[in-house]
Each structure stands twice: as structure tokens, then as C-alpha cells.
C-alpha positions as CSV (number, residue, x, y, z in Angstrom):
1,M,15.7,16.6,-8.6
2,S,13.8,13.1,-9.4
3,Q,14.8,9.6,-8.5
4,W,15.4,9.2,-11.9
5,S,18.3,11.5,-12.5
6,L,20.0,11.4,-9.0
7,E,22.0,8.8,-10.5
8,N,22.7,11.3,-13.3
9,E,23.4,14.2,-10.7
10,L,26.3,12.2,-8.9
11,K,28.2,11.5,-12.2
12,A,29.8,15.1,-11.2
13,L,30.7,13.0,-8.1
14,D,33.5,10.5,-7.4
15,G,35.8,9.1,-4.5
16,W,35.2,10.8,-1.4
17,Q,32.7,13.0,-2.9
18,L,29.8,10.0,-2.9
19,S,30.9,9.4,0.7
20,A,30.2,12.8,1.8
21,F,26.8,12.9,-0.1
22,S,25.5,9.7,1.5
23,V,26.6,11.1,4.9
24,A,25.0,14.4,4.1
25,V,21.7,12.9,3.3
26,T,22.4,10.2,6.6
27,E,22.6,13.2,8.8
28,R,19.5,14.9,7.9
29,M,17.5,11.8,8.0
30,F,19.0,10.8,12.2
31,P,16.5,12.8,14.3
32,N,13.9,9.9,12.4
33,F,16.0,7.4,14.7
34,A,17.0,9.1,17.6
35,L,13.1,10.0,18.1
36,F,12.2,6.4,17.3
37,S,15.1,5.3,19.8
38,T,14.1,7.7,22.2
39,L,9.9,7.6,22.3
40,L,10.8,3.5,22.5
41,D,13.7,3.0,24.3
42,F,15.5,1.4,21.2
43,G,18.9,0.6,20.5
44,D,21.7,3.0,21.3
45,R,21.2,6.4,19.8
46,H,24.5,7.6,21.5
47,Q,26.5,4.9,19.7
48,V,24.8,6.0,15.8
49,R,25.3,9.8,16.7
50,S,29.2,8.8,17.3
51,I,29.7,6.5,14.8
52,L,27.9,9.3,12.2
53,D,30.5,12.0,13.9
54,G,33.5,9.2,13.1
55,V,32.5,9.5,9.5
56,W,32.0,13.2,9.0
57,N,35.7,13.2,10.8
58,K,37.4,10.9,8.6
59,L,36.0,12.3,5.5
60,G,37.4,16.0,6.9
61,N,40.5,14.8,7.7
62,T,40.5,15.6,11.2
63,G,43.0,12.4,12.2
64,A,40.0,10.9,14.1
65,T,40.2,7.0,13.8
66,M,37.7,4.2,14.1
67,N,37.3,0.7,12.5
68,F,34.3,1.2,9.8
69,E,34.4,-2.8,9.7
70,V,33.1,-3.2,12.8
71,Q,30.9,-0.1,13.1
72,Q,29.0,-1.9,11.1
73,S,27.6,-4.4,13.2
74,N,26.8,-1.7,15.4
75,V,24.8,-0.5,13.0
76,E,22.9,-3.3,12.1
77,A,22.3,-3.8,16.0
78,N,20.5,-0.9,15.7
79,M,18.3,-1.8,12.7
80,P,14.5,-1.8,14.0
81,D,12.8,-5.3,13.1
82,L,9.7,-4.4,11.1
83,D,8.0,-7.1,12.0
84,V,8.2,-6.0,16.0
85,F,7.8,-2.6,16.1
86,E,4.5,-2.5,13.8
87,M,4.4,1.6,14.1
88,Y,4.8,4.1,11.5
89,G,8.0,5.6,13.3
90,A,9.6,2.2,12.5
91,S,9.9,2.6,9.2
92,P,11.7,5.5,8.6
93,A,14.3,5.0,12.0
94,L,14.9,1.9,9.7
95,D,16.1,3.9,6.8
96,A,17.9,6.0,8.7
97,M,20.0,2.9,9.6
98,V,20.3,1.2,6.6
99,A,21.4,5.1,5.0
100,L,24.3,4.8,7.6
101,Y,25.4,1.1,6.8
102,S,25.7,2.4,3.1
103,T,27.5,5.3,3.9
104,I,30.1,3.2,5.5
105,N,30.2,1.0,2.8
106,C,30.3,3.6,0.1
107,L,32.9,5.0,3.1
108,L,35.3,1.9,2.5
109,E,34.5,1.5,-0.7
110,P,33.0,4.4,-2.9
111,N,30.5,3.2,-5.3
112,R,27.9,5.5,-7.3
113,T,24.8,3.2,-7.0
114,E,25.6,2.7,-2.8
115,A,25.3,6.7,-2.8
116,A,22.2,6.9,-5.1
117,N,20.6,3.9,-3.0
118,V,20.8,6.4,-0.3
119,G,19.6,9.5,-2.0
120,N,16.9,7.4,-3.1
121,L,16.4,5.6,0.6
122,S,15.5,9.5,1.9
123,L,13.7,10.4,-1.4
124,E,11.4,6.9,-0.6
125,C,11.0,7.6,3.2
126,V,9.3,11.3,2.5
127,A,7.3,10.0,-0.1
128,T,5.9,7.1,2.8
129,F,5.6,9.9,5.2
130,I,3.6,12.4,3.2
131,E,1.6,8.7,1.7
132,V,1.2,7.8,5.2
133,T,-0.5,11.3,5.8
134,A,-2.5,12.3,3.0
135,D,-6.2,12.2,2.5
136,T,-7.2,9.0,1.4
137,D,-9.5,9.5,-1.1
138,M,-7.1,10.4,-3.6
139,S,-7.0,7.9,-7.0
140,D,-3.3,6.7,-7.7
141,E,-2.5,8.9,-10.1
142,E,-3.8,12.2,-7.7
143,L,-1.4,10.7,-4.7
144,L,1.7,10.2,-7.2
145,R,1.1,14.6,-7.9
146,Y,0.8,15.7,-4.6
147,I,3.6,13.6,-3.5
148,S,6.1,14.8,-6.3
149,H,4.7,18.6,-5.2
150,H,4.4,18.1,-1.7
151,D,6.6,20.5,0.1
152,M,8.9,18.3,1.8
153,M,9.7,16.4,-1.5
154,L,10.5,19.4,-2.7
155,Q,12.7,20.4,0.4
156,E,14.2,17.0,0.0
157,E,15.5,17.2,-4.0
158,S,16.4,20.7,-3.1
159,F,18.5,20.0,-0.1
160,Q,20.3,16.6,-2.4
161,E,20.9,18.9,-5.0
162,E,22.8,21.5,-3.1
163,V,25.0,18.8,-1.3
164,V,25.9,17.9,-5.0
165,K,26.5,21.1,-6.2
166,R,28.8,22.3,-3.3
167,L,30.5,18.8,-3.4
168,A,31.3,19.0,-7.5
169,A,32.7,22.4,-7.0
170,A,35.1,21.1,-4.3
171,K,38.4,20.2,-5.3
172,N,39.5,18.2,-1.9
173,A,37.9,17.2,1.1
174,N,38.9,19.1,4.0
175,A,37.3,19.5,7.9
176,G,35.6,23.7,6.9
177,L,33.9,22.1,4.0
178,M,32.7,18.9,5.9
179,G,31.4,21.1,9.0
180,E,29.5,23.1,6.5
181,L,28.0,19.9,5.0
182,K,27.0,18.7,8.0
183,K,25.4,22.3,9.2
184,L,23.5,22.1,6.1
185,A,22.5,18.4,6.5
186,A,21.6,19.0,10.3
187,N,18.9,21.4,9.4
188,D,18.9,21.9,13.1
189,G,17.6,19.2,14.2
190,I,14.4,18.7,11.5
191,S,14.9,15.4,9.7
192,N,13.6,15.1,6.2
193,I,9.9,14.1,7.2
194,G,10.1,17.5,9.5
195,V,10.8,15.7,13.1
196,S,13.1,16.2,15.9
197,E,14.6,14.3,18.7
198,E,13.2,16.7,21.0
């Protein structure tokens, strides 16, 4: 699944499924923010974690309530300014927060474009990481080929496909399904670019 087919993949999903896809992709990006937050003493990763959990709980119909309009300003407050933080780690941390913001948008008003934005944001985050860590002697064509065949990119694509497949097969949102998706997305604490908070 590459970026141009993600929109097509998401045609199988509707309503809550789009929000669930978004939160699963965001969950997988969360350690990028958590690590940055810890290393640079930036933002409030516990607050971000609880907002992310709030989205999962809402989708799992656990009865927990959260004012998501209010949480959006909290998410914005945790977005690192790339003009202030010039190191690479700020970029995936920001991507994770933008993804969470879009996920909340999707939760408030299900939107296929918003869900596709989250999926593409994660794919771009992975592509940038591969590029940053790649051999600098490659031509543009070689680099593009290297990125598209890289293990990390293939893993992210297959992860997103798996989430879509599970959601498309689900009749309704429930705590069991959300628990499974959250576990899959959490990936033992390893993010889409292979970092963990530890």
C-alpha cells in the first residue's frame, strides 16, 4: 500500500472506523513524541498519553467521557516549534501531535480525507527518517527506490493495511476490538521509526 492507494483502502471504512484507523496510526507514532518530550523536557507526555487513551476509550464505548474540543488546544500546546528545535527528533514528535489533532477532528466529525492525512503523515515520517539515515551518495532515483523498499516502510504499510482489514471486517466498535488494535499499534512500545520511550 503506497500513498496513492491509501485513499482507496480507506473507502472500505466509514464513521467510527476512520477514527479507529487514525488513532491506531497515531498510537504507533506516540513514542516519537514521548522520547522527544523526555529528552528535551518539552510538553506534557502524560497529558498527551491520557488524551490518546481518551480517544481509544471513546471508540471502545467504555463510558469514559472527555471534552475533545478542549483537548485540541492541549494537543496544540504540545506541538514543538521546528524553528525553535532544529534537531531532527522534533519533526517526528510534531508529526505525532499533528496526527493526534487530526484524529480528534476525525472523532468529532468522521472524515476520510482526515484519516488519509494521518496515514500519509506516518508514511512521510518514515520516509524522512529513512532519508535522514541513508547513504548520502545516492541519486534521487536510488533514494526513492531505497525508501520504498526499506523494511521500515514495508512494515508501516503492512501495519496500516492490517488495521484497515480488521476494521473493515468489524461490524461495530467495542472495547475488545479497540484493545486488540491498540496492542497491535503500540507494537511493544516501538514507533513507526523504530524508537521507544525507554
